[in-house]
N, C-alpha and C positions, 0 to 999 in steps of 0.2 A: 363685180368687185365687191358691193356691199354684201352679195350674199356668201363671198368668199370669206369676210371678216366674220361674218355671223356664224359659219360653220367653225371657224378657227376659234372663236372666243370660249366655247365652252372646253376646248380641249386646253387651253392655256389655262383655263381656271381650274381645271382637274391636275394641270401639271403642278400647279401653283400650290394645291391642296394636299399634295402628295407628299407622305412621310416618310417612307423608306426609299430615299435617295441614297447615291453613292456615299455620300459624306457622313449621311446620318447612320448607315451601316457599318461604316469604319469607327465612327466614336463609339457606338454600341459595342462593338468588338474590343475594341482599345478600353472601354470601361471593365468588360468581363474579365480581362486577364489582369488588369491590376487590382481588380477587387478579388480575383482570385487569389492571388498573391496576398494580400490584404488580410483574408479570411481564412486562410491557412495559418495564419499567426494568431488569430484571435483566441480560439482555446488552448493554444499552444506555448505561447507566453507566460502564462499564469505558471503552466507545469515547468516551463523553463527557471521564472524565478524560484520556485520550489527546490529545483534542482542547484540552485546558485546559493541556495539556503535563506530563503526570502519566506515571511510569514503573510498572514492575512492582509496585514496593513500595508506591507511593502508590497505585496501583489496590486492593491489598490491603486497605491502610488504610480508604481510603474505603467499600469494601465493608465491612470487619470492625465499623468504628465503628456503621453501621448494627445489626446483630445485637446488638453490646454495648449500645446504648442500649435496645433493646429489652427486653434481658434486664435491665438496672436497672430498669425501667419495670414488668416483670412482678409482682415481689410487693407492690407498692403498688397493681396493677390485681387481683389477687387478693383483698386485703383490702378494696379498696372494692367489689368484687363482691358481698361477704358485707355491707357495711355503707351503701353509697350505692346498691346496686341495679343489676342487668344493664343496662338501659337508659341510665343515665348513664355509665358506663363505655364502653359498645360506641359508643354515638353522640360522646363526647369523643374516642376515639380514632380515628373516621374523619373527623371535622372537623379534626383535627391533621395526619392522613395527606395529605388534601385540601388544606390551604393551604401545607403544605411541598412536595410534588411540583409543586403551580402555581408555586412560589416558583423552580425550579429555571431555568424561562426567564429569570428574571432575574439570574441567577449569572453571573460573568465570572472567578472567580478559584477556585483550590481550596479558598483558606481558607474562603469562605463556602460552598460546596458542602459541606465539612467539618462544618459548623455545621449545615445543613440535612439532611442526611442525619441527625444524631443527632436532630433533630426529629422527621423521619420515623421514624425508629425508635422513638422513644417513643409515636408515634401507632400504629405497628403493633404495638406490645407490647401497649397497652390493647386495641386492635379484635380482635387474634386470640385474647389470652385471654378476652376476653368473650364471643365467640361461639363458642369451643370451650366453655365453659360452658352458655352458652345452649341451644345443641344438644344437650347433656347432660341438662338441663332437661326439652327435648322429647321425648326417645327414653325408649320404654318399657325397664326395666331388662333385660327378658328379651333384647331384641333390642338391646342396646347395640351389640354389634361389629359387626353387619349396619347398624345405623343410621348409625354413624360412618363406615363404608364408603362409604355413599350421599352422606352430607355432604360427605366429602373427593373426591367424584366431581367437584363441583362447582370445588372448587380444580385438581383435575386437567387438568378442562376447559379453565380458565383456563392452565394450564400449556402445553397443545395449540396454544394459538390467540396468547397472549402474546408470547415470545419471538419467534416467528416473524414478528409483525405489527409488533413493536417495530422489530427488524431490516429489514424490509423497508419501513416508514416513514423509517427514517434515510436510504435512500438517494432518498427522495421530498421529505420536508419537512424543516425545520429542528429541531434539539432543541427550542427553546423550544416549538414547537407542538406536538412529541411530548408534551413534558412536561404541555401543557394538557390535550391528549388524557385523558391518564391520569387527572388531577385530576377531570374532568367523568367518568369512569366512577366515581372514589370518590364522587361527590356524588351518583350514581344508589343507589349501596349504601346512602348516608346517608339520602335518601328512601324508600327499601325500608324501613330497618332504624327508620323512625319509626311503623310501620303495626304491627308485632309487638306482641303482648300477652306482655309478660315475667313470669316468674316475681316474684313479691311476696317481699321480704326478710324472712326469717324471724328473729325474734329470737333472737340468740345464746343456746345455753344458759347458765343461771347460774352452772352448776359450770365453765365455761370459764376458764382464767384470762385474766387480761389481761396477754398478752404487750407488752413495748415494742417487740421486734424478732421480727418473725415473717416469715420470708423464704421457707420451704420447706414443703410437708405430708410428713411423713416416709414416709406411706404410697406415695406417689410416686415416692419416689427410686430404687428398682429398676429399672423401666422407664426412666426418666428419663435415668440414667446410662448403660444400655446405649444409649438413643437418642443422646448424645452423641458416641459411638464411631462411629456411623454417618452422622451429618449432618457431621461433619469432611470426609467425603468430597464432599459436598455444596458446601462451601465453595471446596474447589479446582475443582469443574464449573462452577457458575456464575460463577465470578470470570475463570478462566483458559481454558477449553476454548475458546471463540471466538477467542482471540489464539494458543493453541497448535494449534488445527487450521490457520488461515491460514498462519500459519508454516512447517507443513510441506506445503502446498499443496494443502490436502485442502479442497475447497468444501462447501456444503452441510449449516452448522452448524444451521440453521433447521430441517433434517430432523432432526438429532438431536435437537433440544427436540421437535419434532412426535411422533416415534416414541416418545420417551422417556414425554410424557404421555399417549398412546395406550394405551402398555401398563400406564401407571399406572391408565387408569380400567379396563381390563381385569380388572388384580389388584384393584380395588377391589370389583368385582361378586360375588367369590368369598371373599376373604380375611376378610372380616369375618364372614361365615356359618360360614366354617370355625372361627374363634376361639370364636363363640357355641357352636359342638357340641363341640369338641376342646382349647381352650385354646391360650395361646402355644406351647406346645410343639409343634403341629402347624405351624406358619408361620415359627416365628423363624428355625431354622437354615436351611431351604431358602432363606428371603427374604434372607438374609445371604452364603448361598453365591453365590447369583447377583449380589449386588453386588460380591464380590469376583472373581469372573470378569470383571464388566464393567470394573473398575479396571484388571485387567492389559490388556484389550483396549484401554482407553485410552493405557495406558503404551507399548505396542506401536505401535498406529496406524501400520499401514501404507498404508491405503487407505479410501475412504467406506465400504465393505461392513464393515469392522471397528467404524467410529465409530457407524455406524447400528445394528449388533448391540449396541453398548455400552449403547446408548440404550434397545433394547428389555430387554435385562437388567436394566440399572439401575432402569427405570422398574417391571418386574415384583419385583424385590426390595424396592426401596423402598417401594411402594406396598401389599407384604404385611406389610410390617414396622410401618410406621407407624401404622395404625389399630389392629393389635392392641396395640402398645405404650400407644397412648393410651387405649384401653377399660381397659387393666391398670390403668393411672395412676389413673384416676377409681373404680373398682370398689371398691376398700378403702377411699376416703375416704367419713367421715360425710355427710350432705347438705350440711351448712351449711361443710363445708371443700371442695367440688367446685371453687370459684374457685380455691382456693390450690393443688388438686391441678393444675388445668390451668395455673397460672401457672409451678407448678414442673417441669411436664413442656416447655412452650414455652421457659421460660427454659434449659434444658439443651439444646434443639433449636437455639436462637440461640447459645449458647455453641458449640456444636459448629462451626455455621457460622462464627462469627467467630473463633475459633480457626484453623478451616481457612484462611480466606482470609487474615489476616494471615501466619500463619506461612509459608503456601504461598507468600506474595509473597517471602518471605527465600528459601525453598528453590527457586524458580525462578530468583532472581538467583542464585545460589550453585551449583546443580546441574542448572538445566533444567527443561522443563515435564514432562517423561516422570516425573521422578522424583516429581513432586506424586502421580501414580496410584500409582507402586509403594509409597509411604508410606500413601496411602489405604487400599489393599489389607491392609496390616498392620494398622492400626487397626481395619477390620471382623473380622480374625482374632482380635485380641486381645479384641475385643466378644463373638465366641463361645466364647472360653476363659471368659471372666467368665461368661457365660450357662450355660453348663454347669456351672461352679463353684455358680453359685447352686440350679441345680437339684439337684446333688448333697446341698448343706446342707439344702435344704427337705426332701429324702427323710430324711437321718440325723434331721432334728428330728421329724419326724412318725413315727419308728419308736419 
C-alpha cells in the first residue's frame, strides 16, 4: 500500500507541474486569434485615419483613445474577475471586441471611428485582463515565468503574422472587408473560449474590507510602473513607424514587424526560464538596454538594414522584459487578488502606449518623427535608473 502511494506521488507531482494542459492550450489558441485580429488593425488604423482625412495629431488621438478606454476598463475587469468569474469577463470582452471591429466597415467619419475605438478598447481591456488571469490560474506556481513566456508566444506569433498580413491586405481588399476578417478571427477566439474549464470564483475573505473604490493592486505597482516607461516606446512604434519609414523612402515596414515578432518568439523561449531560476535581476537591465539601442537605430534610420536590426533588438528586449514583469506583478498577490494584479499591470501597459501615441503625435508635429525615438530611448533609460533605485532600496531594507 505504502509502496503504491510512493510510486503514485512522483506521477501526481509531475501532473501538477504540467503546463500544457487542455485548458492552457485552449487559452493560448484563443489568445492567438484575438491578437491576430488586433494586430492586423494595428498598422492599418493609421492608414484608415489618413484615408478619412486625419493628420498626425488625429492619428495619435485615435490610437491613444483605444488604450485609454482599455485603461479605464481594466479596474472593473479585475473586480468582476473576482466576483462574477473568469468566463463572464473574458467572453464579454471578446464579444465587445468582435462587434466593435466589425463595425469599422460602416464608419465614414473620424467622429464615429473615435467612438468605436473607445468601445473596442473596453472590449480589449476586459478580454486581455481576463486571459492574463485565466492563464495565471492554469500555470503551476513553480513554472509561472516559463508558462507566461509560452502563453506570450501566442501573441508574439500573431504579431509576426498580423501587421504584415494587414498591410498586405490593404493593397488588395477594401478596409471594410479587412475589418470583417479581423472580426471573424475574434469570433474564433470567442468559440474556443466557450470550451475552457474556468476556475470557480472563491468567496472573498470575510476580513477583506469592502472598498468602494478599488482600482489597483498595490503589490503589482512596482513592475507596472516600470512597464509604463517601456511601453511608451511601443506607442511611438505602432502608431508612427509605418508613416515615418515611408517618409524616409525606406520600404519593407512589414519586415520590421515580422522580425520584431520572431525576435519576441525567440526571447519568450528562454526569458521566462531565466526569470524562474534567477529572478528579474537577470533579465531586466539586459532587455532594457536592447530596447534603448533599438530606439537609437530608429531615430537614425539611414536604411532598411537599420530598420530590420531595430526590429530584432526591440523584439528581443521587449520579449525579455514583459513576461518577467508580468510574473513579478502576480507572484506577490494573494490568490483572490490576481485578477486585480493583472488589471493593474495591463492598465500601466495601456497607459504607456496611450501616452506615447498621443504625446508623440504632438512631438512629431513639432519636432519631426525622429525625435519620437530619441525621447523613447530617454524614457527607457529613466526606467533603468528607477529599477536600480528599487534594487538598492530593497537591499537596504533587507539589511
